[in-house]
Each structure stands twice: as C-alpha cells, then as structure tokens.
N, C-alpha and C positions, 0 to 999 in steps of 0.2 A: 264192929263189923256191921251190926244192924243199922247204925247211924249212917255209915257210908252207903248202904243199900238205899235207905230212905232218901238220902241226898241225891243219889244217881237217878231215882225215880222222879224226884221233883224237877231235876234238870231236863229229863226226857219230856216230861209233861209241858214244861215251859217252852222247850224247843218246838214241840208239836203245835202249841198255841201260836207261837211266833210264825211258824210255817203257814198255818191256816190264814193268819192275818195278811202275810205277804201274798198268798195266792189270791185273796180277795182284792188286795190293792192292785195286783198285776192284771186281774180281770178287767179293771177299769182303765188300765194304761193304754197308751196308743203308741204307734211307731211313727217316727218322723220320716216322711217320704217326700219325693217331688212328684209333680203331676205326671211326668213322663213315665213313671214306674207304677202307676195306679193299677195297671192290668195284672201286676204280680201280687196284688193285695185285695182281691175280691172277697167280700164278706168279712174283711178284717177292719179293726178300728185303727185309723191313722190320723195323723196331724199334718196339715199343710201350712207352710209359711209363704205369704205372698201379699198381693195387692188386689184391691177390688177393681176389676175392669168395668163391670156393669151390674145393674140390679133391677129387678122388677118384682112387684108384689101382687099377689092375688087375694089379699084379705087374710086368709088363714095360712098362707104359705108364702115364703119369700124365696126367690131364686137369686143367688149370688154367683156371678161369673168371676172367678178368681184366677189370676195369673201368677206364675212364680218364675218365669224365665225359661221354663222347659215346655210350657203349654198352658192351655186354658182348661178349667174344670168348673162344671156347673155344680153348685152346692145348694141342696134343698133344705130350707129351714122351716119346720112346721111350728105353728103357734103353740102346740102342747109343750115344746121346749122353751119355756117362758123367757129365761135369761138369754138364751141364744137368739130368740126371736127379737127381743128388745134391742140387743146389740146389733143385730142385722139391720134393723130399721134405722139406726143412727149412723151407720156407715155411709160415707160419701165416696165418690169416684176417686180412686188411687189411694184410699186409706190403706194402711198396712195392718196386717192381722195374722193371728194364728187361728186356724179353724180345724176342729176335730169332728170326726164322724166315721160312718161305716161306708166302705166302698161297695158300690153295686154297678153291675153292667147295665148299660142302657144305650142302645144303638143311636138314639136320637140326640144324645148329649155330645158336646164337643169332645172328640177323642174316644167316644164310645163308653165312657165311665163317668159316674157322678158320685157325689158324696151326700149321704143322708146325715145331716148335721146334728151333733149333740152339744157342741160348745163353740162359741165364737168369742175370741179375745182380741179386741182392738189393740194395736200398738200405738198408732198415731192417726188421728182423724184429719184427713186432708180437707182444706177449705178452698173453694173457688178454683178448682183445678182448671187451667185455661183451655186445654184441649178436650172439649166435650165430644159426645158422640154425634153432635150435629156437624154439618159440613163446614170446612174451613178452606180458605185459599192457600195456594202453595207458599206465598210470601209469609203468611202467618205461621204456617207449619215450619218453614225453614228458620224463622226467628225463634221458634220454640223447638229446635232440632233436639236439644237435650232432653226434652220430654216426648217428642214424637217417636223416639226409639221404642216407647212402651207399647205402641200399637202392634197387633199381631203381624201385620204385613211388613212393617219396618224391622221387627225382630227377626222375622223369617229371612229377610234379605241379608241381615248381618250374620246370621248363622250360615247361610249359603256362602257368603264371602269367606268366613272362617274355614269352611270345608274345602273350598276351592284353593285357598292359600295352602292348606295342609296338603292337598293333592299335588300342587305344584312343587312343593319342597320334597315330598315323597318321591316324585318322579326322578328328580336329579340325585337325591340321596341314594336311591336304590340303584342308580347307574354309575356310582363311583365318583360323582362330582363333589368337590370341596367348596363349602360356603366361604366366601371372602367378603368382609365388610369394607366397602369402599368409602372414601371420604365424602361428606356432604358439602364441605367447603373446598372449592377448587379454583385454580388460578386463571382458567380460561375456558373458552367455549369448546364443546364437542359437537353440538347440533345447530350452530348458527348463533352469532353474537347478538342478534336482535331479540332473542328470547331469554336473556340472562337477567337474573335478579342480583344486583350488586349488594355486597355486605361489607361493612367497615370492620376489618380484621386487624386490630392494633394499628390503626392509621394506614393500613394497606387495603386497597380495594380488591376483594376477591368475590366469588360468585357462588350461589347455591347450585348444587349439581344438577345438570340436565340428564346425566346418565353416569353410571359407574364404569362404563365400558373401557375407557382408556386405561384406567387403573387395573381393571380386571384382566386385560391382555397381559400385563406384567405377571400376574399370578398364573395365567395359563402357561407361560413359558417355564414356570417352576413346577407346577403340579399337573399339567396336562388338561384336565377337565375341571372347570370351576364355574361358580355362579354367584351372583350377588342378588340381594333382595332388600329393597328399601324405598324411601320416598325420593322422588325427583321433582324438579321444578321447571316450569316454562312460563315466561312472562309474555304469553300471547294475549293480546287484548281481544279476546273472543268470548262471546256469551252464548255460543251454540250449545246444544244439548250433549255434545260429545267432548267438551273441553273442560279441564280443571287446571288451575295454576299449580296445584300440588297433587301429585298422584303417585301411586306405588307401582314399581316395575320389578319384574324378575328377569335377570339377564344371564344366560349361559355363555361361556366363551371356551373354545376348544382348540388346542394345538393340533396341527396336522389335519384340520378340517377344511374342506372345500365346499363350494355352493351346494352340490347334490347332498352332501352329508347334512348340511344345515336344513335343507327343505325336508329331508326325511325325519330329522329330529323334531322340527316344528310340527309336522303332521302327527307324529306319535304323541307329542306333548299335548296338543290340543285335544286329541282323541281321549287321552287319559283323563284330562280335566273334566270333559263332558261326561264320560262314563262314571266318574266319581260322583258328580252331581246327580246323575240318574240313579245311582246305587244308594246314595246316602241321604238325598235331599228331596225325595218325592213329596213328602207332606209340606215342606217349606216352599217348594216350587208351586204347589197348589195354592198355598196361602198368598204367594206373590202374584197369583193370577196367570202363571205361565202355562201355555199349551206346550206340553213336552213332545208332541209328535215331531216337530222339526228337529229337535235334539236327538231323537231316536235314529235319525238318518246319518248322524255324524260318525263316519267310519272311513278308514282308508279304502281306496286312494282318493285324495282330494284332487280336483281339477287343477292343472298347472298350465299357465300361459305366460308368454313374455309380455313386456310392456307394449311392444309393437302389435302383438295380437290383441291386446286389450284395446288399443286405439282403433284397430280395425273393427272390433266388436262394437265399440261406441258408434262407429259410422254405419254399421250394417242395417239393412232394411228389417232384418229379423228382430233386432233389438228395438228399433224404432216402432215397429208395428205392435210389439208386445207392450211397450210403454204407453202407446196411445190407447190400447185396449184396457190397461190397468187404470188409466186416467178416467175413462168412461165408467169403469166398474166402481171406482172410488167416488165419483160424483153421485152415483146411485146410492152408495153407502152413506154419503153425507146426507142425502135427502131422507133416508131411513132413520138416521140418528136424530135429525131435526124433528121428524114426526114422533119418534119415541120420546124426545124431550117434551114436546107439547102434551103428549098423553100423561107423562109423569107429573108435569106441572098441574094438570087438571086433577090428578089423583091427590096431589099434595093439598090442593084447596079443599077437597072433600074429606080429607083424613081428620079423624076426631081424636085419636089417641096420640099422646106425645111420642111414644116410641115409633109409631108409624110415620109421624111427621119427620122425626130425626132420620129414619131410614131413607125416606123419599128425598130429604134434603141432600143426603150423601149421593144418592143416585143422580140427582139433578146436577150437582157440582161436577161429578165424574163425566156426565154426558156433555156438559158445557165445555169441559177441558178437551174432550175428544173432538167435539165439533170445531172448537177454536183451532186446534192443531191441524186437523184435517183440512179445514177451510184455508188456512195459511199455506199448507203444503200444496193444495190444488191450485191456488193462485200463482204460486211460484213454479210449479212443475212444468208447465208448457215452455217457459224460458229455459229451464234446466235441460229439457229434452232437445231443444234447438242448440243449446250450448254444447251438448254431447256430440251432436252430429257435426258441429263445427270445430271440435277439439283438435288442436294441432299437435303433431308429434314434437316432443321436446319440452312440453310443459309438464309439471308435476300433476299427478292425479289428485284432485281435490275431493272434498266430501261428497259433492253431488255425483261426480263420476264414479266414486267408489260405491255409492248407494246403487246406482244403475247397474254396475257390474255385479254387485253382490246379489241383486234380485234375479240375475240371470242363472245363478247356480243354487242348488239346494244345500251344498256343503261349502265350507270355507274354500276360497280360491287363492292359490299361491301365484303371485305375479312376480316375475323376475326380470332382471336386466333393464333397469330404468336408465334414462339418459344421465350421463355423468354430471352434466352441468346443474342438475337439480338435486344431487345427492352429496353427502358429506365427504370431506377431503380424504378420509381414511379408507374409502371403499376402493377395491381393486378393479381397474378397468378390465373388460373382457379382452383376452389377448388378440382374437381375430376380429374384433370390432370395438376399438377404443372409444367410440361414441357412447357406449353403455358400460355399466358397472355390474359386477357379479353380486347383486343384492337380491333380497326377497322381501316382499310384503305379503302378509296373509290378511285377506279381507273376509270378515265374518259375514254369513248370510243374513237375510232379512233386513238389510239396510243398516247394519251396525258399524260398518266401516273397518278401518285397519285396527287389528288387535296385535299383530306382530310385525316388527320391522328389524331387518338385520342384513348382514353381508359377509362376504369373504373380505378380509382386511388386506390392504396393500402391504406386502412383506418385503419390498425392495426399498432400501433407504434413499437411494437417489430419486426414484420415482415419487416417493412420498414427499421428499423435499421440494421437488419440482411442482407438485400439486399444491403444496402449502404456499409457495411463492406466487403461483398463479392466482390463488385465492386471496392474496394480500396478507397472509398470516406471517407473523414474526416467529421463526422457528425456535428462538431462544427459550421460551417457557416450556417447550416440548422436547428439550434435549433428552430428558429421561425416557420419553416415549420413543424417540428415534433410536435410543440405545438398543431397544428390542430388535431392531433391524440390523444393528451392527454386530451383535454378539449372539450368533446361533439362530438366525432368523429361519422361520419355517412357515408354510402356508397355515393360516388359522382364520377363524371367524366365529361369529356368534349372532345373537339376536336378543331383542327385548320384547317382553309381553306386558302390556298394560293391564293391571289387575282390574281397574274400574270398568274399562270398556268390555272386558271379558265377563265380568259380573253382570253388567247391563245386558249383554247379549244372552247369557244363559238364563237370567231371570226374566227376560223379555221386557225390560224397563224402557220407557221412552226417554228418560233423562238420566244422565250420569250422576247427578247430584245425590241420588238415593243410594248409590253403591258404596259410599264411604261415610264413616261416622260423622265427620265434621267437614263438609266440602269447602274448599277455598277456590272461589271464582272471582272474576272481576266484579267488584261491588258486593262481595259476600265474605265477611270476615268474622261475623258473630253468629252463633256462639263459638 
C-alpha cells in the first residue's frame, strides 16, 4: 500500500514538472494570424506569414513593410534582437518570411497597428525583383502583370472586383433567380457576325460566345427567372480604354417581363452593387484612389430618357455651353498639372535620399500619364463637341456621345427605344413606332459609358423570322431558338452587365485593363 502511495506521489510530482515546462513553452509561443485581424491581438505575441513589400533602416532599427494578401503591416526590428536584425537586413523585396512579435497600436502605421519583432525567419530570398518601388511604364507593368498584382493598389482592385461579383450574384440569388451555365462554343452570332472569334470544333467552324442570352431565353421559358455569369468574347479591333476582347458578363432573363420591368430591375441591380462597394470596400476604394462622393449619390430614381430625347440633348445649347465651359476648365487643369510636374522634377534633382527619389519618380510618372491623357483628350474634344451637335437620328450612340451624355447626369442614365436598324435582330419593335425597339442601355456617370444593355425580346415567331431574313440571316441554325416562339411564347426580356466596365466606374479607373486579372486586348496576350 505504501509503495502505491509513493508511486502516486512521484506521478503527481512529474505531472507538475511537465505542466510547469509546458507553461514556460507556451509563454514563448505565438498565434498565427493575418494582418487584417491584428486589431484583435493587441499586446499579444503573433506570427505573420507574408512577403517583404518594402524596407528602410535607421542604423539601430529596421522597418519592414510586410504584406500577406489581407493588408500591410509595419514591423519594427531593433538591433538588440541580434538574430532578427541580421535576418531583416538580408531580406530583399518580395522575399517570403515568417515574422513573430508583439502587436501594438500605432495610428501612424499602415492599418493602425505594428509589430515589435522578436524573430524573423526567411523562407526564400527573392533576387532582382523586376517591379521595384521606382516608377515603371504601363507596358512594362502589363508585361509583368503576374507580379503587378502584388502592389497594394492592384490587390485592392481585385478585392473590389471579387466583392462586386459576389454582390451581383447575391442580388439575383436572393430574388429567386436560377443560375444557368450557357455554352462558350456557339454555332452563330447573337451580337453581329463581324465580332466573332472562330474556333475549329472537330473540323466544324463554331464561335466563342458573344453572350449567353439566346440559350438563357430557353431556360427562362422553363424556370421563369434565370441568369448566367461567365466570360464573353468580341473580336473588335479596338484599343480604346473601354474595350477588351475577353470580358465577363452577368445576364438575367425573365419570362413575362416587359421593358418597364427591365428598367426597374437594372436600376435596383446597379444600386445594390454600388451600395455593396460602399459598405464593404471603403479601405480598398481609398487604396485605388477613388473619390467616393459621386458613388454616394447613386440611388433611385435614375434619369430615364428615350434615344430621341438623347439626340435632342446632344443638339441642345445647354449641353454645348456646358461642354465648352468644361473644355476651358480642363485646359486650366492641364496647365496646373504641367506646373506641378516642373516643380516635382526640380525636387527630384535636389533629392538626396534614395527613398525620396523613388517616391518622386513615381509622382513624376503619374503626372506625365495624367498630362498625356488630358492633352490627348483636349486636342480631340472640340471635334467631339462638334460631332455631337451634328449627330443624326438613326445612328448608334458611340463612346463620345455616351461620354457627353453621362457627364450631363450625376447618376446612371437609362436610355430606351433606340432605332431598330442599329440593334440586334431579337429586339422587339415598339408597337406604335416600329422604327424603334423596346431596348435599354444604362450609361454610367463620369464618362464611363455603357455598363448595361438589354431589351424586351421579339416573342412572335413570324415577326422574328421576317427580321432575320431582312438581316440576311439563315434561320436554320436558329430553329431551336424559334421553337421558343412556337410553343408557349410569352413576353420576356433581359439585359447584360459588363463586369469590367462596372469595376472601372466604381474604382474610378481610367483604363479597363486594370479591372481583370489578365486582360486580353488587341496586341495583348501575355502573360
């Protein structure tokens, strides 16, 4: 019995010693966290995993700017922590690492929190990273698009894109729409044969999809309210800032819907997207350089005008006088930018420290880009203004006309009833004015152009056949589409919203190429 008691006492003593050792070990342990959650770990020891975005040293202290995909964190490494300080000094830009330390609040640091470092563990030391913190031209950055993602601004744009896509899908999912995956390989055109990309499909020529709409209509006749979301392709030989050869589109289609139903839905949809961005993406919008004040004004009702009223507006003295006033204002702005560039170049010549030179180089490049774009715009704008005044009814509204109209309104403007001859074969003519169709385009404000296009569809099989023959189309490949009008036809319609143009507008970007991870444009296929 005494032997059992002594054995139990030894076991308890051993357990106590083990417990003490575990507590000592745990006191030196850290919690693996991401930068976004640092506010939840103030005065705690944590470990970050990420990449070195930037570094500067003050002799006895090194400041590491670390990114991990959720944000940036300033990490302070003091010389007293010898191993950590040595590792910090050997790190190069975009080296991967684990870094451990204590979180402390500091309003001056990015995100409001920084790390007092105890340990730095390099994973891989990057050498000669091509995108330095110096200024680079757009072509260079596009050729290194796979690495350009890593900059805070580009990461912010991609996160905003993700949030907007999520909001788009939520909008339709919450309203009882069913997602339909439409084919990317299609036998013919839906939006004009001149913009098709041909593909060899087992020795048969087919085409990359311009839209999922025709196939989506079949699903609407089965399920009532449907939508598709995916890539679409247009072989337009255009290098404008608004065009991509491959872009993503979300398209709802609704049985028993007429034009007023579609305009109401588009208005609610766009409002929902903008509100989601303002609610969830404030920090990223700031990183993208977006002034959110214009977005705050986006709420129903949107202005609604017909194509004919839009043409009258282009001809009006009111619009002409405002355009001339903006022209003079922007000429003054150009002069101010040129003066600012000259001052910044002088500062660059006088700068002594490398980090100051790099910062000024970036400012100089940004100013030169702004000046180049504004100067080109100002040289072309007088002709655009005159073209607008001479615009003839019956032509399709182009980018210049859309820009002029969009600057006339603070909210997206819905334009309806375009001439039939400039619109697709499937659009239904207006019963009391067959010169026009029951369509809608939504033009984003601030000069961003069309972001939504749609229509009520022709639901009468004879009328649709007549229109196809008038367009010189062979009805044979579309027999399945015509069946929708033969068997239980109803009024129906839908629209498509271009994701990239919408992202460009909400982020305030000058060029659409930054809105998609890997842009495909004429002359741009790599990476």
